[in-house]
C-alpha positions as CSV (number, residue, x, y, z in Angstrom):
1,X,2.6,-18.1,-73.2
2,X,3.9,-15.2,-71.2
3,X,0.3,-13.9,-71.2
4,X,-1.0,-17.4,-69.6
5,X,1.9,-17.3,-67.0
6,X,0.4,-13.9,-65.7
7,X,-3.0,-14.7,-65.9
8,X,-1.8,-17.8,-63.6
9,X,0.0,-15.7,-61.3
10,X,-2.6,-12.9,-61.0
11,X,-4.9,-16.2,-60.3
12,X,-2.8,-17.5,-57.8
13,X,-2.7,-13.6,-56.0
14,X,-6.0,-13.6,-55.5
15,X,-6.4,-16.9,-54.2
16,X,-3.9,-16.1,-51.4
17,X,-5.5,-13.1,-50.8
18,X,-8.5,-15.0,-50.5
19,X,-7.3,-17.3,-47.9
20,X,-5.7,-14.8,-45.9
21,X,-8.5,-12.7,-45.8
22,X,-10.8,-15.6,-44.7
23,X,-8.3,-17.6,-42.5
24,X,-6.0,-15.0,-41.1
25,X,-7.8,-11.7,-40.8
26,X,-11.2,-13.4,-40.6
27,X,-11.8,-12.3,-37.4
28,X,-10.5,-8.9,-37.5
29,X,-12.7,-8.3,-39.8
30,X,-16.1,-10.0,-38.7
31,X,-15.3,-8.0,-35.1
32,X,-14.4,-4.8,-36.8
33,X,-16.6,-1.9,-35.4
34,X,-18.1,-1.0,-39.1
35,X,-19.3,-4.7,-39.4
36,X,-21.5,-4.6,-36.7
37,X,-24.5,-5.1,-38.8
38,X,-23.7,-8.6,-39.9
39,X,-23.3,-9.5,-36.2
40,X,-26.6,-8.0,-35.7
41,X,-27.8,-10.3,-38.2
42,X,-26.5,-13.2,-36.7
43,X,-28.4,-12.5,-33.5
44,X,-31.1,-13.6,-35.6
45,X,-30.0,-16.9,-35.7
46,X,-28.1,-17.2,-32.7
47,X,-28.5,-17.2,-29.1
48,X,-25.2,-15.1,-28.1
49,X,-22.9,-17.6,-26.6
50,X,-21.1,-17.9,-23.0
51,X,-18.2,-15.9,-21.7
52,X,-16.3,-17.4,-18.7
53,X,-13.5,-16.8,-17.0
54,X,-10.3,-18.4,-17.0
55,X,-11.7,-21.2,-14.5
56,X,-14.8,-21.7,-16.1
57,X,-16.7,-19.0,-13.7
58,X,-19.8,-17.4,-16.1
59,X,-19.1,-14.3,-16.7
60,X,-21.8,-13.6,-19.5
61,X,-24.6,-16.0,-20.3
62,X,-28.1,-15.7,-22.4
63,X,-31.1,-16.5,-20.6
64,X,-34.2,-18.1,-22.7
65,X,-37.6,-17.9,-21.7
66,X,-40.3,-20.4,-22.8
67,X,-41.2,-17.9,-25.3
68,X,-38.1,-17.4,-26.7
69,X,-37.3,-14.1,-24.9
70,X,-33.8,-13.6,-24.5
71,X,-32.0,-11.9,-21.8
72,X,-28.3,-11.2,-21.4
73,X,-27.0,-12.2,-17.9
74,X,-24.2,-11.0,-16.3
75,X,-23.7,-13.1,-13.1
76,X,-20.9,-11.0,-11.3
77,X,-22.7,-7.5,-12.6
78,X,-20.3,-4.2,-11.8
79,X,-17.0,-6.5,-11.0
80,X,-16.4,-7.4,-14.9
81,X,-18.7,-4.2,-16.2
82,X,-16.3,-2.7,-18.5
83,X,-14.0,-5.7,-19.6
84,X,-17.2,-7.8,-20.2
85,X,-19.0,-5.2,-21.9
86,X,-22.8,-4.8,-22.8
87,X,-24.8,-4.9,-25.9
88,X,-27.5,-2.4,-25.5
89,X,-27.2,0.6,-27.3
90,X,-24.3,-0.6,-28.9
91,X,-21.7,-3.4,-28.0
92,X,-18.6,-3.2,-25.7
93,X,-15.5,-5.3,-24.3
94,X,-15.4,-9.0,-24.9
95,X,-19.2,-9.2,-26.3
96,X,-17.7,-6.9,-29.0
97,X,-13.9,-7.9,-29.2
98,X,-15.5,-11.8,-29.2
99,X,-18.6,-11.3,-31.0
100,X,-18.0,-13.6,-34.0
101,X,-17.1,-16.6,-31.5
102,X,-20.3,-15.6,-29.4
103,X,-22.6,-15.7,-32.6
104,X,-21.2,-18.8,-34.5
105,X,-21.7,-22.5,-33.3
106,X,-20.0,-25.7,-33.8
107,X,-22.2,-28.0,-32.3
108,X,-23.8,-30.9,-34.1
109,X,-25.1,-29.9,-37.7
110,X,-28.3,-32.1,-37.1
111,X,-28.9,-30.8,-33.8
112,X,-28.5,-27.3,-35.7
113,X,-30.9,-28.0,-38.1
114,X,-33.5,-29.8,-35.7
115,X,-33.4,-26.5,-33.5
116,X,-33.9,-24.5,-36.9
117,X,-36.9,-26.4,-37.8
118,X,-38.5,-26.3,-34.4
119,X,-37.6,-22.3,-34.3
120,X,-35.3,-22.3,-32.0
121,X,-31.9,-20.4,-32.0
122,X,-28.9,-22.1,-31.9
123,X,-26.4,-21.8,-28.8
124,X,-23.4,-19.9,-29.9
125,X,-19.9,-20.8,-29.0
126,X,-18.4,-20.4,-25.0
127,X,-15.6,-17.8,-25.2
128,X,-13.2,-18.5,-22.3
129,X,-11.2,-15.9,-21.4
130,X,-7.7,-15.0,-19.5
131,X,-9.4,-13.2,-16.6
132,X,-8.6,-14.3,-12.5
133,X,-12.4,-13.8,-10.9
134,X,-9.9,-13.8,-7.7
135,X,-7.6,-11.3,-8.9
136,X,-10.4,-9.2,-10.6
137,X,-12.4,-9.1,-7.2
138,X,-9.2,-8.1,-5.1
139,X,-8.5,-5.0,-8.1
140,X,-12.1,-4.2,-7.8
141,X,-12.1,-4.3,-4.0
142,X,-9.1,-2.3,-3.8
143,X,-10.3,0.6,-5.9
144,X,-13.4,0.6,-4.1
145,X,-15.2,3.0,-5.9
146,X,-12.4,5.6,-6.2
147,X,-12.0,7.1,-10.1
148,X,-9.7,5.4,-11.7
149,X,-8.5,2.3,-13.1
150,X,-6.3,-1.1,-12.0
151,X,-4.9,-3.5,-15.2
152,X,-2.8,-6.8,-14.5
153,X,-1.1,-8.9,-16.9
154,X,1.2,-11.9,-17.1
155,X,4.8,-10.4,-18.5
156,X,5.9,-13.7,-19.9
157,X,2.5,-14.1,-22.0
158,X,0.6,-11.2,-22.3
159,X,-2.5,-12.6,-20.9
160,X,-4.8,-10.0,-19.1
161,X,-5.7,-11.4,-15.7
162,X,-7.8,-8.3,-14.8
163,X,-9.1,-5.2,-15.6
164,X,-11.1,-2.8,-13.9
165,X,-12.4,0.7,-14.1
166,X,-14.7,3.1,-11.9
167,X,-17.0,4.5,-11.8
168,X,-18.9,1.5,-12.9
169,X,-22.2,0.3,-13.9
170,X,-24.5,-2.6,-13.6
171,X,-24.9,-4.5,-17.2
172,X,-27.5,-6.3,-15.9
173,X,-29.9,-2.9,-15.3
174,X,-28.2,-1.2,-18.2
175,X,-31.8,-0.6,-20.3
176,X,-33.1,1.0,-16.6
177,X,-29.9,3.1,-15.9
178,X,-29.4,4.5,-19.4
179,X,-30.3,7.8,-19.1
180,X,-28.4,8.8,-16.3
181,X,-25.7,7.4,-17.3
182,X,-25.2,8.9,-20.5
183,X,-26.6,12.2,-18.7
184,X,-24.8,15.2,-20.6
185,X,-24.3,16.9,-16.9
186,X,-22.7,14.0,-15.5
187,X,-19.2,14.3,-15.7
188,X,-18.5,10.5,-14.2
189,X,-18.1,8.8,-17.9
190,X,-19.4,5.3,-16.2
191,X,-19.5,3.5,-19.3
192,X,-15.8,4.6,-20.5
193,X,-13.5,1.7,-19.5
194,X,-10.5,4.0,-18.2
195,X,-8.3,1.3,-18.3
196,X,-8.0,1.2,-22.7
197,X,-9.6,5.0,-23.2
198,X,-8.6,6.8,-20.6
199,X,-5.8,9.1,-21.3
200,X,-3.9,10.4,-19.1
201,X,-0.3,12.7,-17.9
202,X,1.4,9.1,-16.6
203,X,3.4,11.4,-14.4
204,X,6.8,9.8,-13.0
205,X,5.8,6.7,-14.3
206,X,7.0,8.1,-17.5
207,X,10.9,8.2,-16.4
208,X,11.0,4.4,-17.1
209,X,11.1,5.5,-20.6
210,X,13.1,8.4,-19.9
211,X,15.7,6.4,-17.7
212,X,15.7,3.8,-21.3
213,X,16.8,6.3,-23.7
214,X,19.4,8.2,-21.2
215,X,21.3,4.7,-21.1
216,X,21.0,4.4,-24.8
217,X,22.2,7.9,-25.6
218,X,25.1,7.6,-23.2
219,X,25.8,3.7,-22.9
220,X,29.3,4.4,-21.6
221,X,28.5,7.1,-19.1
222,X,25.1,7.0,-17.7
223,X,26.1,5.1,-14.5
224,X,28.1,7.9,-13.7
225,X,25.6,10.6,-13.7
226,X,25.4,12.7,-10.6
227,X,23.0,15.5,-9.7
228,X,22.7,17.9,-6.7
229,X,18.9,18.4,-6.1
230,X,18.2,21.8,-3.7
231,X,14.4,20.9,-4.6
232,X,14.3,23.2,-7.7
233,X,16.0,23.1,-11.2
234,X,16.3,25.9,-13.0
235,X,16.9,26.1,-16.8
236,X,17.3,30.2,-18.4
237,X,13.5,31.0,-17.4
238,X,11.9,27.6,-15.9
239,X,11.8,26.0,-12.8
240,X,11.0,22.5,-12.1
241,X,10.1,21.9,-8.4
242,X,10.2,18.1,-6.8
243,X,7.1,17.2,-5.1
244,X,6.5,18.8,-1.6
245,X,9.7,20.7,-2.1
246,X,12.1,18.0,-1.5
247,X,15.7,18.6,-1.5
248,X,17.3,15.7,-2.4
249,X,20.8,16.5,-2.2
250,X,23.9,14.8,-3.6
251,X,22.4,11.1,-5.6
252,X,22.7,9.0,-8.5
253,X,20.7,7.8,-11.7
254,X,19.3,4.6,-9.3
255,X,18.9,7.2,-6.1
256,X,16.8,9.8,-8.6
257,X,14.8,7.2,-9.8
258,X,14.0,5.7,-6.4
259,X,13.1,9.2,-5.2
260,X,11.3,10.4,-8.2
261,X,13.5,13.5,-8.2
262,X,12.0,15.4,-11.1
263,X,14.8,18.1,-10.9
264,X,17.5,15.4,-12.0
265,X,15.4,14.2,-14.8
266,X,14.4,17.4,-16.3
267,X,18.3,17.8,-16.5
268,X,18.7,14.4,-18.1
269,X,15.6,15.7,-20.8
270,X,17.5,18.2,-21.5
271,X,20.3,16.1,-22.8
272,X,18.7,13.9,-25.0
273,X,17.9,13.9,-28.6
274,X,14.4,14.3,-29.1
275,X,14.2,12.3,-32.6
276,X,15.6,9.4,-30.7
277,X,13.1,9.5,-27.7
278,X,10.3,9.9,-30.3
279,X,11.1,6.8,-31.7
280,X,11.4,5.0,-28.4
281,X,8.4,6.1,-27.6
282,X,6.6,4.9,-30.9
283,X,8.4,1.5,-30.6
284,X,7.0,1.5,-26.8
285,X,3.2,1.7,-28.1
286,X,2.8,6.4,-28.6
287,X,1.8,8.0,-31.3
288,X,0.1,4.8,-33.5
289,X,-2.5,2.4,-33.4
290,X,-0.9,-1.1,-32.0
291,X,-1.5,-4.4,-33.1
292,X,-2.5,-5.3,-29.9
293,X,-4.9,-7.6,-29.4
294,X,-6.9,-5.6,-27.1
295,X,-7.8,-2.3,-28.2
296,X,-7.0,1.1,-26.9
297,X,-7.0,4.6,-27.4
298,X,-3.6,5.9,-28.9
299,X,-1.5,7.3,-26.2
300,X,0.3,10.7,-27.3
301,X,4.3,11.8,-27.0
302,X,5.0,15.3,-28.4
303,X,8.3,16.1,-28.6
304,X,9.7,17.1,-31.9
305,X,12.1,19.3,-33.4
306,X,10.7,22.3,-32.3
307,X,10.2,22.3,-28.9
308,X,9.9,25.0,-26.4
309,X,12.4,24.8,-22.6
310,X,9.1,24.3,-20.9
311,X,7.8,21.6,-23.2
312,X,11.3,19.5,-22.9
313,X,11.2,19.8,-19.2
314,X,8.0,18.5,-18.5
315,X,8.2,16.0,-21.1
316,X,11.0,14.4,-19.2
317,X,9.1,14.0,-16.3
318,X,5.7,12.6,-17.6
319,X,3.9,16.0,-17.5
320,X,3.0,18.5,-20.5
321,X,1.4,16.9,-23.7
322,X,2.4,13.3,-23.0
323,X,-0.9,11.1,-22.2
324,X,-1.1,7.5,-22.1
325,X,-3.8,4.7,-21.1
326,X,-3.0,2.6,-18.0
327,X,-2.7,-0.2,-19.7
328,X,0.0,0.8,-22.4
329,X,1.7,1.8,-19.0
330,X,1.1,-2.0,-17.9
331,X,3.0,-3.2,-21.0
332,X,5.9,-1.0,-20.5
333,X,6.3,-2.4,-16.7
334,X,5.5,-6.0,-18.2
335,X,7.9,-5.6,-20.6
336,X,11.0,-5.1,-18.2
337,X,9.6,-8.2,-16.1
338,X,9.6,-10.1,-19.3
339,X,13.6,-9.6,-20.0
340,X,12.7,-6.3,-22.3
341,X,10.1,-8.4,-24.6
342,X,6.7,-6.5,-24.6
343,X,4.3,-9.3,-25.6
344,X,1.0,-8.8,-27.5
345,X,-1.7,-8.8,-24.7
346,X,-4.9,-11.0,-25.0
347,X,-8.2,-11.4,-23.2
348,X,-9.6,-14.9,-25.0
349,X,-7.9,-18.0,-24.1
350,X,-10.1,-20.5,-26.2
351,X,-13.3,-21.1,-28.0
352,X,-15.0,-23.8,-27.0
353,X,-18.4,-25.4,-28.6
354,X,-21.6,-26.5,-26.6
355,X,-20.2,-29.7,-25.3
356,X,-16.6,-28.0,-24.4
357,X,-14.4,-29.0,-27.2
358,X,-11.8,-26.7,-28.3
359,X,-12.6,-25.1,-31.2
360,X,-9.9,-22.1,-31.4
361,X,-6.6,-21.0,-28.7
362,X,-4.9,-18.4,-28.6
363,X,-1.0,-18.3,-27.0
364,X,1.5,-15.7,-26.3
365,X,3.0,-13.4,-29.1
366,X,5.9,-11.3,-28.9
367,X,4.9,-7.6,-30.1
368,X,8.6,-5.7,-29.4
369,X,11.5,-6.1,-27.8
370,X,11.2,-2.9,-26.3
371,X,14.6,-3.2,-24.5
372,X,17.5,-5.7,-24.4
373,X,17.7,-7.9,-21.7
374,X,20.7,-5.9,-20.0
375,X,18.6,-3.0,-20.1
376,X,15.7,-4.5,-18.5
377,X,17.5,-5.9,-15.5
378,X,19.1,-2.4,-15.1
379,X,15.8,-0.5,-15.1
380,X,14.5,-3.4,-13.0
381,X,17.1,-2.8,-10.3
382,X,16.2,0.7,-10.3
383,X,12.5,0.0,-9.9
384,X,13.4,-2.3,-7.2
385,X,15.1,0.4,-5.4
386,X,11.5,2.3,-5.7
387,X,10.7,-0.1,-3.3
388,X,13.2,-0.8,-0.9
389,X,14.6,2.9,-0.7
390,X,12.3,5.0,-2.4
391,X,8.6,6.2,-2.7
392,X,6.9,3.2,-3.9
393,X,7.5,1.3,-0.2
394,X,3.9,0.6,0.2
395,X,4.1,-1.6,-2.5
396,X,6.1,-4.0,-0.5
397,X,5.0,-7.2,1.3
398,X,5.7,-10.7,2.5
399,X,6.0,-14.0,0.0
400,X,6.8,-11.5,-3.1
401,X,9.5,-9.1,-4.4
402,X,8.0,-6.0,-5.7
403,X,9.4,-3.7,-8.5
404,X,8.0,-0.2,-9.4
405,X,7.6,3.4,-10.1
406,X,5.4,5.4,-8.6
407,X,3.6,8.9,-10.4
408,X,2.2,11.9,-9.3
409,X,0.9,13.6,-12.0
410,X,-0.3,17.3,-12.0
411,X,-3.6,17.9,-13.4
412,X,-4.2,21.8,-12.9
413,X,-2.9,25.0,-11.6
414,X,-4.1,23.7,-8.0
415,X,-1.7,21.2,-8.2
416,X,-4.2,18.5,-7.8
417,X,-2.4,15.0,-9.1
418,X,-3.5,11.7,-10.4
419,X,-1.8,8.9,-8.3
420,X,0.2,6.2,-10.6
421,X,1.8,3.2,-9.6
422,X,3.1,1.0,-12.4
423,X,5.4,-1.9,-12.0
424,X,5.7,-5.8,-11.2
425,X,6.0,-8.6,-8.4
426,X,7.5,-11.9,-8.3
427,X,7.1,-14.7,-6.2
428,X,9.6,-15.5,-3.1
429,X,9.9,-19.0,-4.4
430,X,9.2,-19.2,-7.8
431,X,11.0,-16.0,-9.7
432,X,9.3,-16.9,-12.8
433,X,6.2,-16.5,-11.7
434,X,5.4,-13.0,-12.3
435,X,2.3,-10.0,-12.3
436,X,2.4,-6.9,-14.0
437,X,0.5,-3.9,-12.3
438,X,-0.8,-0.4,-13.5
439,X,-2.7,1.4,-11.1
440,X,-4.1,5.0,-11.5
441,X,-6.5,6.9,-9.0
442,X,-7.6,10.1,-10.6
443,X,-7.3,13.2,-8.2
444,X,-5.9,10.5,-5.7
445,X,-3.0,12.4,-4.5
446,X,0.7,11.1,-4.3
447,X,1.4,7.9,-6.1
448,X,3.4,6.0,-3.5
449,X,0.9,6.7,-0.5
450,X,-2.2,5.9,-2.8
451,X,-1.4,4.0,-6.1
452,X,1.2,1.7,-4.4
453,X,-1.3,0.3,-1.5
454,X,-3.2,-0.4,-4.2
455,X,-0.9,-2.7,-6.2
456,X,0.2,-4.6,-2.7
457,X,-3.7,-5.7,-2.0
458,X,-3.7,-7.2,-5.6
459,X,-0.1,-8.5,-5.2
460,X,-1.4,-9.9,-2.1
461,X,-4.2,-11.6,-3.6
462,X,-2.4,-13.1,-6.1
463,X,0.6,-14.4,-4.2
464,X,-1.4,-15.4,-1.2
465,X,-0.1,-13.5,1.7
């Protein structure tokens, strides 16, 4: 009798596993890069379905000639190039992420049989995205061909509203342009989505996490922090200098954050537990593949128990060996805007049949509570000071209230810097209506003077100034 129960239990476990594999994890496996051969076989049966924006604007469609020749067409070409992706010599972007939906169909089975008998491919389902055409265009125009990326997200839900990467490419002419796009002598990397795959030193934008860790380790005294900045901070044989040699004078933590004082944050970094700081950064998405519904490169935080003084000081101000994607930086800004909850970002809103029937839908999903509501409010107040009294005043505008953190990340001994701005904005009339943003301009210079104005352009487009 006992043996029977054992076999029954094993049988139920197998059934449970199969149900989870097919219905819960099915799309993950179907869209896995190692499963591209299966999706390629489906292209013999289905004409790839449409990819559309949140308002129904077609971003990718398949034209079929009378002789059955298929052409994948991207009506808005370069504007959505990286986020929508392509399917030539590989599959990228939403073309890959939504492949199992685009190569499946929920149309009338009888019609599918008739089409099959006539030698006509069945049209795949339509994937409706979260992307906002107007906001995407605004971000594309703001970047204006400069190398870098802009990501825009809805903090309360995790919806990705816009994602732009430059340099770009035209997916409609990819076959003709392929050779020069992959030319080894070119360092433009046009095909790389810098928003999700680019890894950069975050510069002073990283001070959001340094501040959060300091608050947690010194709950009774962090608000009493005081630092006298004379433009350079010396620790042993090491010197950390403030940008442009500015001496900020006596400042509290909010003033140090708003003015992006490197000396103050180097001093703070020396007071932190490396183990605790490492744990916080890992919770924020560093050093691991997250469960994000938008694939991205793994950001890196490398402080451990065997650090040089220079490494500690540099890490505290977002330099050294720390690297992160613009996408993750946007997620962190969104978490501050969302009372500390980091939402799982998503690009696919729903899947529709040829007749417009909704066959699948996706919604908000909390990834982690990165900080408490109180911590988020305190950091948010500092980010507000960046815009009202600090380095990010160029992000301010009418009709909305902006919060941010600028960054100027040094990338070589010549002091060339990537320009960063991360933050969020809320509607003056409806504070619950918010968007989060991450902007990086490669070798752009100052985050405050270069990246913050680009964020302003996107905020104005969204809030209708």
